[in-house]
Structure formats: structure tokens, C-alpha cells
Wavefront OBJ file of the C-alpha trace (Angstrom):
o trace
v 12.973 -27.384 26.211
v 12.916 -24.613 23.609
v 15.674 -26.298 21.621
v 13.219 -29.089 20.820
v 10.801 -26.786 18.976
v 10.498 -27.760 15.315
v 8.406 -26.752 12.343
v 5.847 -29.402 13.371
v 5.047 -27.561 16.618
v 3.755 -24.315 15.143
v 2.254 -26.049 12.112
v 0.070 -28.097 14.467
v -0.957 -24.969 16.412
v -1.987 -23.126 13.253
v -3.842 -26.210 11.988
v -5.864 -26.431 15.221
v -6.650 -22.693 14.985
v -7.846 -23.240 11.400
v -10.020 -26.161 12.513
v -11.583 -23.895 15.142
v -12.228 -21.273 12.464
v -13.993 -23.887 10.332
v -16.394 -24.612 13.196
v -17.782 -21.078 12.704
v -19.641 -22.503 9.710
v -21.531 -25.062 11.790
v -22.205 -23.905 15.355
v -21.581 -21.222 17.938
v -19.071 -21.643 20.756
v -18.664 -18.978 23.485
v -14.982 -19.735 24.130
v -13.982 -20.199 20.474
v -12.359 -16.775 20.181
v -10.044 -17.464 23.134
v -9.171 -20.918 21.821
v -8.315 -19.529 18.382
v -6.189 -16.690 19.799
v -4.521 -19.033 22.293
v -3.560 -21.623 19.685
v -2.369 -18.985 17.218
v -0.273 -17.205 19.846
v 1.218 -20.546 20.868
v 2.053 -21.158 17.218
v 3.556 -17.679 16.865
v 5.688 -18.239 19.952
v 7.030 -21.561 18.649
v 7.441 -20.008 15.193
v 9.445 -17.128 16.676
v 11.676 -19.462 18.676
v 12.348 -21.544 15.565
v 13.294 -18.444 13.557
v 15.516 -17.294 16.413
v 17.281 -20.639 16.393
v 17.731 -20.377 12.635
v 19.150 -16.873 13.101
v 21.621 -18.072 15.712
v 22.851 -20.903 13.494
v 23.061 -18.523 10.521
v 25.166 -16.036 12.475
v 27.840 -18.691 12.820
v 28.283 -18.609 9.039
v 27.595 -14.883 8.653
v 24.363 -15.505 6.706
v 21.387 -15.347 9.080
v 17.946 -16.065 7.592
v 19.384 -16.271 4.086
v 17.654 -19.187 2.391
v 14.286 -19.751 0.719
v 13.334 -21.910 3.711
v 13.861 -18.940 6.036
v 12.074 -16.508 3.746
v 8.989 -18.712 3.442
v 8.845 -19.090 7.218
v 9.246 -15.324 7.656
v 6.376 -14.687 5.248
v 4.230 -17.192 7.152
v 5.144 -15.510 10.463
v 4.145 -12.081 9.143
v 0.785 -13.366 7.920
v 0.133 -15.151 11.218
v 0.937 -11.975 13.168
v -1.386 -9.937 10.929
v -4.083 -12.565 11.447
v -3.824 -12.238 15.239
v -4.073 -8.448 15.047
v -7.032 -8.589 12.673
v -8.853 -11.177 14.789
v -8.383 -9.147 17.978
v -9.742 -6.025 16.277
v -12.586 -7.864 14.541
v -13.364 -11.033 16.527
v -16.469 -11.856 14.482
v -14.629 -11.768 11.161
v -13.835 -15.229 9.693
v -10.571 -13.985 8.184
v -8.769 -17.070 9.469
v -10.617 -19.225 6.929
v -8.650 -17.384 4.256
v -5.359 -16.409 5.936
v -4.467 -19.553 7.881
v -4.504 -21.828 4.791
v -1.986 -19.466 3.184
v 0.146 -19.562 6.343
v 0.107 -23.378 6.296
v 0.854 -23.432 2.557
v 3.919 -21.211 3.077
v 5.115 -23.464 5.884
v 4.636 -26.490 3.619
v 6.623 -24.742 0.880
v 9.362 -23.966 3.410
v 9.499 -27.615 4.451
v 9.968 -28.664 0.820
v 12.833 -26.157 0.488
v 14.569 -27.017 3.759
v 17.507 -28.603 1.948
v 17.842 -25.762 -0.565
v 21.234 -24.055 -0.739
v 21.795 -20.918 1.327
v 22.124 -17.668 -0.638
v 25.581 -16.394 -1.502
v 26.676 -13.387 0.572
v 26.227 -10.864 -2.266
v 22.833 -12.309 -3.123
v 21.715 -12.264 0.520
v 22.823 -8.633 0.904
v 20.967 -7.672 -2.259
v 17.724 -9.377 -1.209
v 17.778 -8.096 2.362
v 18.842 -4.634 1.191
v 15.938 -4.522 -1.262
v 13.522 -5.617 1.465
v 14.971 -3.050 3.870
v 14.548 -0.230 1.372
v 11.056 -1.194 0.207
v 9.653 -1.658 3.717
v 11.072 1.634 4.966
v 9.851 3.411 1.833
v 6.328 2.079 2.348
v 6.538 2.986 6.046
v 7.515 6.557 5.173
v 4.625 6.786 2.689
v 2.081 5.511 5.235
v 3.345 7.835 7.998
v 3.123 10.742 5.544
v -0.415 9.773 4.535
v -1.386 9.619 8.198
v 0.112 13.087 8.702
v -1.892 14.496 5.799
v -5.092 12.827 7.029
v -4.405 14.119 10.548
v -4.023 17.710 9.342
v -7.184 17.425 7.244
v -9.048 16.015 10.255
v -7.962 18.929 12.462
v -8.992 21.485 9.816
v -12.371 19.818 9.269
v -12.934 19.478 13.014
v -12.142 23.183 13.520
v -14.626 24.126 10.826
v -17.429 22.095 12.356
v -16.677 23.186 15.911
v -16.836 26.860 14.957
v -19.784 26.332 12.589
v -17.921 27.721 9.585
v -19.598 27.437 6.217
v -17.999 24.756 4.014
v -15.971 26.167 1.151
v -16.828 25.091 -2.371
v -13.165 25.465 -3.266
v -11.822 23.324 -0.417
v -13.961 20.263 0.154
v -12.533 17.846 2.681
v -13.553 14.232 3.352
v -15.805 13.385 6.289
v -14.393 13.169 9.811
v -15.322 9.467 9.946
v -13.258 8.670 6.841
v -10.272 10.742 8.004
v -10.464 9.128 11.447
v -10.363 5.674 9.859
v -7.319 6.614 7.751
v -5.516 7.918 10.839
v -6.132 4.712 12.785
v -5.003 2.472 9.956
v -1.892 4.553 9.251
v -0.653 4.062 12.821
v -0.930 0.276 12.689
v 0.382 -0.150 9.132
v 3.296 2.253 9.540
v 4.393 0.478 12.729
v 4.357 -2.903 11.013
v 6.164 -1.674 7.888
v 8.882 0.158 9.806
v 9.272 -2.878 12.079
v 9.903 -5.012 8.991
v 12.240 -2.374 7.575
v 14.331 -2.168 10.739
v 14.299 -5.937 11.182
v 15.576 -6.502 7.653
v 18.188 -3.800 8.227
v 19.416 -5.611 11.338
v 19.755 -8.877 9.409
v 21.562 -7.045 6.608
v 23.917 -5.484 9.145
v 24.780 -8.892 10.573
v 25.569 -10.124 7.070
v 27.698 -7.050 6.426
v 29.504 -7.479 9.752
v 31.142 -10.630 8.458
v 32.482 -8.537 5.572
v 33.475 -5.639 7.871
v 31.160 -3.218 6.074
v 28.493 -2.696 8.694
v 26.663 0.438 9.822
v 27.387 1.136 13.535
v 24.530 0.321 15.914
v 25.073 3.772 17.486
v 24.380 5.484 14.155
v 21.965 8.412 14.763
v 19.520 7.172 12.132
v 19.490 3.687 13.675
v 18.758 5.151 17.118
v 16.083 7.603 15.957
v 14.468 4.950 13.768
v 14.269 2.729 16.837
v 12.678 5.595 18.760
v 10.207 6.134 15.911
v 9.308 2.447 16.022
v 8.838 2.618 19.796
v 6.632 5.692 19.434
v 4.488 4.017 16.760
v 4.091 0.936 18.948
v 3.100 3.046 21.958
v 0.706 5.141 19.862
v -0.888 2.036 18.323
v -1.374 0.379 21.720
v -2.730 3.657 23.132
v -5.193 3.972 20.268
v -6.291 0.316 20.609
v -6.737 0.251 24.382
v -7.737 3.805 25.364
v -11.257 4.358 24.075
v -11.219 8.188 24.116
v -8.194 8.024 21.790
v -10.158 6.015 19.240
v -12.294 8.992 18.340
v -11.796 12.693 17.899
v -8.617 14.664 17.520
v -6.341 12.531 19.723
v -5.577 10.000 16.980
v -4.906 12.887 14.573
v -2.385 14.341 17.011
v -0.694 10.926 17.237
v -0.208 10.702 13.479
v 1.085 14.287 13.279
v 3.589 13.550 16.056
v 4.676 10.376 14.218
v 5.503 12.468 11.186
v 7.607 14.709 13.453
v 9.755 11.701 14.429
v 10.042 10.736 10.777
v 11.111 14.272 9.848
v 13.982 14.077 12.350
v 15.219 10.852 10.723
v 15.011 12.363 7.239
v 16.861 15.523 8.334
v 19.707 13.398 9.687
v 19.926 11.613 6.363
v 19.861 14.859 4.399
v 22.537 16.547 6.534
v 24.918 13.586 6.359
v 24.796 12.886 10.109
v 24.543 9.149 9.465
v 26.429 6.326 7.791
v 23.189 5.838 5.815
v 23.766 9.162 4.040
v 24.952 8.708 0.433
v 27.974 10.983 0.876
v 29.180 9.118 3.948
v 28.547 5.771 2.293
v 30.675 6.796 -0.701
v 33.495 8.027 1.554
v 33.440 4.790 3.482
v 33.529 2.730 0.296
v 36.411 4.836 -1.061
v 38.448 4.428 2.134
v 37.839 0.678 2.120
v 39.010 0.516 -1.490
v 42.109 2.534 -0.617
v 42.979 0.126 2.207
v 42.812 -2.751 -0.258
l 1 2 3 4 5 6 7 8 9 10 11 12 13 14 15 16 17 18 19 20 21 22 23 24 25 26 27 28 29 30 31 32 33 34 35 36 37 38 39 40 41 42 43 44 45 46 47 48 49 50 51 52 53 54 55 56 57 58 59 60 61 62 63 64 65 66 67 68 69 70 71 72 73 74 75 76 77 78 79 80 81 82 83 84 85 86 87 88 89 90 91 92 93 94 95 96 97 98 99 100 101 102 103 104 105 106 107 108 109 110 111 112 113 114 115 116 117 118 119 120 121 122 123 124 125 126 127 128 129 130 131 132 133 134 135 136 137 138 139 140 141 142 143 144 145 146 147 148 149 150 151 152 153 154 155 156 157 158 159 160 161 162 163 164 165 166 167 168 169 170 171 172 173 174 175 176 177 178 179 180 181 182 183 184 185 186 187 188 189 190 191 192 193 194 195 196 197 198 199 200 201 202 203 204 205 206 207 208 209 210 211 212 213 214 215 216 217 218 219 220 221 222 223 224 225 226 227 228 229 230 231 232 233 234 235 236 237 238 239 240 241 242 243 244 245 246 247 248 249 250 251 252 253 254 255 256 257 258 259 260 261 262 263 264 265 266 267 268 269 270 271 272 273 274 275 276 277 278 279 280 281 282 283 284 285 286 287 288 289 290 291
């Protein structure tokens, strides 16, 4: 049954969700939110299955998700996933009127590029490697910003709790602003690191065909996976557990996230991973010697 899923299936689901969003402009409907989420999730499921099928067929040639068709569909999938998250957090926001047309436009662009030639192996490695690096870099930046905001929140909270006079030399933002930054950093860092690890997995599959892959048991790969799992758990905890949405709990979550990140960075710095520059150079030199 799943093998029959095509680009038409999820395009139709997103189009129906967009039509439901348009009805916001004309009348109220009590069940509209559930219809929109249901149709979008159905589209995301079909979209995911289609990308999985494309990945499986690409693995046979050693170039999974390595064409403009695949990249356009991946971009559309990311936007659709962001739309679902945004709509769940802010059900009254008509963001779908703006995001879903872009999703459909990307799918239409992908359809027009379906017959385009697959990237060459070097080109695919370069593009996926660039994506891997940029996403992880942005994820590191967001986790670090959340850590800073979390520390500032704890300091400001301590001041207010103990009724300390504010210092004219050290003025900190309000607790409300710092709380908002902490919440957003959890969600954004999870999504960015998810994209970074996902692109790294694709890049590793491409490298595997050339026998230059990073082992799946690499310490950085394992700890990065643990970091991703922690960020997912922390984000779900913050979304679903109301006491965690306010106060110091969310600040503690962002500080702990930075602790996981620090472990990953220490492994890189000490050369305990194939990702470390020194190890990468040794591996390249040994491969060259074998040739």
C-alpha cells in the first residue's frame, strides 16, 4: 500500500489544509483546527514515505537524496513540519495562509525537476557536507544562546527572590524576555541539530560507497544522538508540562543542553573522534598510502 504513495498524495493533503486555512477569512468552524492538523499530518506522513522510498532507491546507486528534485521535496517537508509545530503552539495564527503556498510551490518546482540529472558523487558530498556543517554550526550557536539566557535568567531570578537592589553596572533583561529566549532555543536547537545529524547520515551513506565513511560507533556520533534525544525530550517536556513553561525549570533545561554540547566539543578537541581534524588527516594519509 505504501509503495503506491506518490507526490500527488501529499500535494493533495497540503492543498486541502490550505483550503481549510482560507476558510478562516470567511467563517468560524469549531473543528477546523483538527481538520487542518489532520490533513497536514497525513500529508507529512505520505511525504515522509515518499522521501524514504527515494532514499532507498538512491542507496542502490550510492547517492541517496542527491538531486534537485529531492532537495526541493526536503525543503517542502521542513516547512510543512515547522507549520505543524507553529500551528499546534498558536492555533489561532493564520500562518498556513503564508507557509502552505510556499510548500506547494516547492513541491511544484520539484515536480518540474523530477527528470533532472542526479548530482555527481563529489558534488553531492560537497552539498551535503556544507549542509551538515551549517546546520550543526547554527545548532551550536542556538544551544549556546539558550545557555547564556538560562544563566541570565537564574541570576535575575535570584536577585528578585532575595530582593537585591538592581545594579546600574549590570542590567539584565526581564525574566519574561529571558524565558521566551529559553523556550525558543530548545525548539530551534533541536530542529537544527536534527537537520545537521540527518544530513550527516546522508553524507555518510554517500561516503560509504567510496569507503571513506565515519563509523556509526564514533563517540561524537553517539553523543550527538544523545544530545538530540535530550533536546527532543526537553522540548516535549516544556511543551506538555505546564510548570516547566514558566520559572527556572526551562532555564535548567537549556543549561543542561549546553552540558551535552560541551561533551561533544571536548571529544572533538581531544581527538577522540573520526570527526577531529587530526584523525581525519591521518585517515586521508593512510588511504593515500594504500593507493
